[in-house]
C-alpha positions, 0 to 999 in steps of 0.5 A, a space after each residue: 237474195 232474200 232480204 230481211 226486213 225490220 219486221 222479220 228481225 222483230 219477230 225473231 227477237 220476240 221468239 228469243 225474248 223471255 216469256 213473262 206471261 205467267 207473271 202477268 196472268 197469275 198474281 199468286 205466281 208473281 208473288 212467289 216468283 219475287 219472293 224466290 228472287 230475294 231468298 235465292 240471292 241470299 242463299 248464294 251468300 251461304 253457299 260461298 260462305 260455307 266453302 270459304 269457312 271450311 277451306 279457311 279452317 281446314 285447307 282440305 279438299 276432302 273436308 270441303 267436298 264432304 259438305 256435299 255428303 252432309 247436304 245429300 244426307 239431309 235431302 234424303 232424310 227430308 224426302 223420306 220425312 216429307 214424302 207421306 205429306 207432300 201430296 196430302 197437305 195444303 201446299 201453302 202450309 208446307 211452303 211456310 214450314 219450309 221457310 221456317 226450317 231453312 231459317 233455323 238452318 242458316 241460324 245454325 251456320 251463323 252461330 258456327 261462324 260467331 264461335 271460332 272454336 265450334 266444331 266442324 260438325 256444327 257446319 255440317 249440321 247446318 248444311 244438313 238441316 238446310 237440305 232437309 227443309 229444301 226437300 220440302 221447299 222446292 218440290 212444294 213450289 214445283 207441284 203448285 206451279 201448274 195449278 197457279 198458271 196452267 200447263 201450257 205456260 210451264 216452259 215459260 214458268 221454268 224459264 222464269 225460275 231459271 232467271 231467278 236462280 241464275 240471276 241470283 247466282 250471278 250477283 250473289 257469289 261475286 258479292 258474297 266473296 267480297 262481303 266475307 273478306 270485308 265483313 266476315 262470315 257472320 255478315 254473309 249468313 245474316 244476309 241469307 237469314 234476312 232474305 228468307 223473310 221475303 219468301 216467308 211473306 210470299 208463302 203466307 199470302 198464297 191461296 190455299 192449294 190442296 192437291 187433287 186426290 182420288 178415293 184410293 190414293 195411298 198415305 204414309 209410307 205407301 205414298 212414298 213407295 208409290 212415288 218411287 214405283 212410278 219412277 221405276 215404271 216410267 223410263 222417260 222420267 228415269 232418263 231425266 234423273 239419270 242424265 242430270 246425275 251424270 252431268 252433276 256428279 262428273 261435271 260439277 267442279 265447284 268444290 275446287 273453286 277455292 283451290 283453283 283460284 289460287 293454285 291454277 289461276 294465281 289470283 286473290 282468294 277473294 275473287 273466288 266469287 267470280 268462279 261461282 258466278 260465271 256459270 250463272 252469267 251464261 245461265 242467266 243469259 240463256 234464260 233471258 233468251 229462252 223464248 224459243 223453248 216454248 216452241 220446242 217439242 222434241 224436248 228430250 233431244 234438247 236435254 241430251 245435246 245440252 248435257 253434252 255441251 255442259 261437259 264440253 264446256 267443263 273440259 274447256 274450263 279445265 284446260 284454260 290454264 292460268 287464263 282466268 278470262 278463258 276459264 270464266 268464259 267456259 264456265 259461262 258456256 256451261 251455265 248456258 247449257 245447264 239452264 237449257 237442260 233444266 228448262 226442258 227436264 222440268 217441263 218433261 217432269 211436270 207434263 208427264 206426271 199427274 197432279 196427285 203425284 207431282 209433289 212426290 215426283 218433284 221431291 225425287 227430282 229435287 233429290 236428284 237435282 240438288 243431291 247430284 252436285 253434292 255427290 259431284 263435290 265429293 267426287 271432285 274432292 277425291 279425284 283432286 286429292 288423288 291426282 290434281 284439281 285440274 285433272 279432276 275437272 277435265 276428266 269429269 267433263 269428259 265423263 259427262 260427255 260419254 255418260 250423256 251418250 250412254 244415257 241416250 242409248 240406254 234410254 231411247 225414250 228420252 230422245 223420242 219424247 215430244 209434247 204439245 202442252 194442253 189448254 191451260 185452266 184458269 190461273 189462281 
């Protein structure tokens, strides 16, 4: 019999614990991280408010799902517009621009909530503008991260960012649902607007971060073409994009939450925030216990397994019937699987792409990561209208599992991928 002493247990706990080294070694990354924490929490209020606003005004799953198309169009336009400059300009300047533009988008949504007779199109415009500047915000932060902390801390930084996104996703939606019911839609949009000030301040205090460029680096449209050409030629990067699209298009039922909370679970609509927040619970816990991720070298295999686990959890959610607690548990499991996939996909992207292309490749990555769920909103709404919300959820989860298996077969590079981070440079 092998006895396990306190020291062994302590060692295992340290392996699980979130690695906060990036926050300790880089003051710039630390400021950026705290700014992201505040602004991400605020963005959850807008996410929930938009779905509630469209549901209350139209009662149509198609109209709610179509908000995903508005977001997708915005992010595609942003990727095209900012592609020529994202690897050419000072990344601090770009991050400041992104915050100002996002504030304008949220202000548009605020106006739509203050004027009850405003057209639905105004809501779609606000969503599209937010997505447009989101195509600049997230890629810029992603591209500057290795310069702030060094390559060997990228998995730890990815986990810390997941703590922010999912911690805010845990708190924000639950509070947003109650806020909208008690104070109205304008209050939710105002909270988001104010929260963006924190990220704006963080961006303004960053050092100048100019991208590394060679003498023959293209500019303008040629720069965009070079970014997409790199994806076309690099099957590993392709595989991370494709498997995430499979997961989000088929396995993202969030556009149906405002309907499921009433029709399937028979609960007060104000509790819809629980459904939005449940995936964040699992993802938050997964990020907090992700210390082991820095020791994983076969990161591609981990992505495949995590996406299949996501699909299985979504199937369980669809089969939970009227049992709200089982449904919330299933969504939490899905969130845990999603955060593991996100950590490793982000790590693969940042380690496999040279610095001079990181901005453009990060922009394409964000187009996939944020555009996929919006296509999922459309898919979920269409299938729900054609059959039923429950059928939409279950069939989507099964499609996700099958799709992940197909990606693993078509792209063996993903399953074979492994990496060992290099020594990090001095952090900024």
